[in-house]
N, C-alpha and C positions, 0 to 999 in steps of 0.2 A: 592575685596572690595567695597562696596556701603554704601551711608549713606542715610537713608530713611527718609523724612520728611513729614507726614501726615498735611494738613493745612485745613483750612475754609476759603473758598474764596468768597465771594459775596453769602452767604448761601449753599454753594455747598463744601462738602469735596473732596478732590482731594490730590493726591501724587506727592511729588517732590523728584528726586533721583539724588543725585551726584555720578556716576558711575566712581570711580576711576582705574577700571580695563579697561573700555572703552575710559575713557578720554573725558566725555560729560556729560550734565545735561539732566534728563528725565523727563518727564511729562505725568501724568497717570490720566485721568478723564473719569468717566464713563456716562457721556453726552458731546453729540456733541455743546451742546449751552454754553458749558464752553471752549472755545477753549485758547490757549497760546496767551492771547494779552491782553492788557490794564491792567488793576488791577491785573488781575490774573500772567501776565508775570511780572508785577514790583514785586507781591510778592516773586514770584519764585526767581528772581535775587535777591532780598534781602537776600532769604535763601542762597542761593548759596554763595552769599558774607559770610555771617557768617559761612557756612561750611568751605570756602575756608580758612577765618582765622583761624578756629578750625585744620585744618588740617596743616597750616603753623606753628602755635605754638607748635603742636605735634612734626613736624620734628624740629623744633628749640630747642625744650625742650630736645630731644634726641640727640642734637649737630649734626644733619646731614642737606643737603640741600633738600628742597622739590624738587622732581624730577617731578612735574608738572607743565606745562606752560599753565595757567590760560587762557591767550589770545587766544591761539589756541580753547578753547572749545566751543561747542554750543550747542543749543538744540535740543534734540530728542521727538519726540511725539509720543507715542507708540499707537499703535494700540490696543484697547482691546473692549470688547463687552460692549455693552451701555446698562444701565438699561432701562427697559420699564414702570418705576413707577417715582415718584417725589420724593419718600423720601428713597431709597436706598442706597444712595451715601456714605453714613457711612459703611454700610455693605461691598459695594465692595471696599473702600479704606483698611478694614481690610484684605479682601481677597486678595489686591495688595499687601499688606504689608507681608502676609503669602508665597505668592508665586512667588512674582517678583524675579527673577533669574539675576544676571549681564551678566551671558553669553547668555541666551535665551533671546527672544522677545516674549514669550508666555508663559501661565501659564496654567498648567494640568488642572485644574477644569474647565476652560472656553474654552477648546480645541471644544467642539463640540457644543457650546451655538449658534452658527450661524445658524444652522438646527433646532435647538427648537422652540416651539412656545413660545409666552410671557405668556401663561398660566404655562407652565412647568418651565421656568424661574423664574416667580414667587413665584413657588412652592418650586424651589431650594432655592432662596433667603430665603424665610421664614423657610425653613428646616434647612438651616445654621445659622440664627438668633438664632432658639431655640437651635442648638449645642453649639453656644458661649455661650448662657445664663447658660445650663447645665456645660460647662467649668469652667465658673466665680464660678457657687455655688458651684462646688467640687471642688475646690482649696483649700488646706489644709490652705491657708494664709487667706482665706475669715472667719472672725472672727463670722460671723453671720450664716454661713453655717448651724451648728446644728439647730440653732432656726427655720430657714427657712424650713428645712428638716421636723421638728416636725408639724409646722403649717400645710405644704401641706398634711403630712400624716394625720393629722386631719380632714383637708378639704376632701380628699378624702374619709375617714370613714364616714363621715356624708351624703355622697350622696349616 
């Protein structure tokens, strides 16, 4: 089990993870220039403190003793593929949220990225952005979906 916490740290989206199965805190960033130090580390420590409080509370509520010795936990910085532009960090974090697995230390869709060119990576990110938009538009809970579809169809007919 893991608790995933996306955050905006110094204008850059990152992902903090409390990995209950492995007994560690994990940090994922799509840019090397945002290492786990300074204010980014402080934010992670504060988020983990809140998550620890939540986990302790839930065990207490279940009248059970929390099995985790938080003092032994440390940070693990995941090696992920880095973005090649300055504005895809949010997309990367969404991808991390979808694919980060508490047992694995890699993500399926990032598997071959180290061998691809920056152009292909950018193309893949843009494709993923479009897929996300379509998923949101198609959600039955999207109350303006029908209106957006109608306007899109009208626009396409005029072209």
